[in-house]
C-alpha positions, 0 to 999 in steps of 0.5 A, spaced: 500 500 500 502 506 497 504 512 502 499 516 499 494 511 500 495 510 507 495 517 508 488 518 505 486 512 509 488 515 516 485 522 514 478 518 512 479 514 519 480 520 523 474 524 520 470 519 521 471 519 529 470 527 530 464 528 534 459 524 539 455 521 534 455 514 532 459 511 527 455 507 522 460 506 516 462 499 518 459 497 524 459 489 526 451 487 525 448 486 532 441 486 534 444 488 541 450 491 544 455 486 548 454 486 555 461 488 557 459 494 552 452 496 556 456 496 563 460 502 561 457 509 562 462 513 560 468 514 555 467 511 548 466 504 545 471 503 539 471 498 534 478 497 530 477 493 523 482 490 518 479 487 511 482 484 505 478 483 499 479 480 492 476 484 486 478 488 480 484 492 480 481 498 479 474 502 476 472 498 470 478 493 470 477 486 468 484 484 472 483 482 479 488 482 485 488 482 492 488 489 497 486 491 504 484 497 508 483 498 515 477 501 519 474 504 525 468 506 528 466 510 535 460 511 539 458 513 546 456 507 550 449 509 551 447 510 544 444 504 539 448 500 536 446 499 528 447 495 523 453 497 518 454 493 511 461 492 509 461 496 503 458 502 507 462 509 507 466 511 513 461 516 517 457 517 523 450 519 525 448 526 527 441 525 527 440 518 530 433 515 531 430 508 531 428 509 524 432 514 521 440 516 521 443 522 517 450 524 518 457 525 514 460 520 510 467 519 506 469 514 501 476 512 498 476 510 491 483 507 489 487 509 483 487 507 476 494 505 475 494 503 468 501 499 469 497 494 473 493 492 467 496 491 460 489 492 456 489 500 459 496 502 458 494 507 452 489 510 458 491 516 462 492 514 470 487 517 475 489 519 482 487 516 488 480 520 490 477 521 497 469 522 496 466 526 502 459 527 503 453 525 507 448 519 508 441 517 510 439 511 513 431 509 514 429 503 517 421 502 515 422 495 519 427 493 524 430 487 519 430 492 513 434 498 512 435 503 506 441 507 505 443 513 500 450 516 500 451 522 496 459 524 495 463 529 491 470 526 489 476 530 490 483 529 486 481 523 482 474 523 479 472 530 481 465 529 480 458 527 484 457 520 485 452 516 489 450 509 492 443 507 494 442 500 497 437 496 501 439 490 506 434 485 509 438 483 516 437 477 520 440 474 526 441 467 528 444 466 535 451 468 533 450 469 526 448 476 522 446 475 515 444 481 510 443 481 503 440 486 498 441 490 491 446 495 490 446 501 485 451 507 484 450 513 480 455 518 477 454 525 474 458 526 467 464 528 470 465 522 475 463 517 469 467 520 464 473 520 468 473 512 468 469 511 462 470 516 457 476 516 452 480 522 449 482 522 442 489 522 444 487 515 448 484 512 442 489 514 437 494 509 442 490 503 440 490 505 432 482 505 431 481 499 435 477 504 440 474 510 438 473 517 442 467 516 447 464 522 452 460 519 457 454 522 460 452 521 468 446 517 470 446 510 473 453 507 473 452 500 475 447 495 479 448 489 483 447 485 489 451 484 495 451 480 502 455 478 508 455 474 514 458 476 521 460 471 526 461 474 533 466 469 536 466 473 543 463 480 546 469 483 543 471 479 536 467 478 530 469 476 523 465 478 517 465 474 510 462 478 504 461 478 497 458 483 491 456 482 484 456 489 480 454 490 472 456 496 469 450 500 465 448 506 462 454 510 459 459 506 463 456 500 460 456 502 453 463 505 453 469 502 450 473 501 457 467 496 459 467 493 452 474 493 449 479 494 455 475 491 461 468 488 463 461 490 464 461 484 470 465 484 476 465 480 483 468 482 489 469 478 495 472 479 502 474 477 509 474 482 515 476 482 522 473 487 528 475 488 535 471 492 540 473 495 546 471 501 551 475 506 553 475 512 558 478 518 554 
């Protein structure tokens, strides 16, 4: 992992811990907080996470590889512990009720380093990006969550991007199972960054690829699921997987048709440790 990536991860994690709200970005799904957590009246409940994934090297690539990233969430002991999917952004709730949560959020989007996939060597690199924004979660019933995120890309895509997801959540003793549909939407600046083709880029391929300007809209649709097992009151493991299909102008792009693939699969495994502190 590059120094720049580590810096972006650290900055995003730090931003997610500011304030006294609940950090909901990647909380371990549980119906009730552990007994040890309930006994603490002061300080904070901190959850540290490490996640490894196997998926596309970068946006639109058909070449797969391994990657990993850390995570953190923090909340006050008296605040409710809410479900969080592995593909949620880093965030915390400012408005926090049993059926509604609203707060800031951020994601890190990996760079496109064309040397990682020889099919892309005529395309421009795209820098790492951090995407700050806001999220809204609604619980029509206890076992069903709808979440939306709207963010703006900095350094990389330099455009608006959003995610809409729905999850059915069910608890079976120490297991928590969740699954549901996923949709990603981007404006023309975001979509064109990854799926547009300039004249110079097209010239490199000697006519095999033509110039292409992508507009905004729905970029991908898919499905994701996760299973979490609580080993103890403090330790848990989450296995997850997701399938996504490029649609709209992204799916019509030569990037998807000639260089990459419209369909992608990501799988991963995460480990989390929760503890209390009197900070």
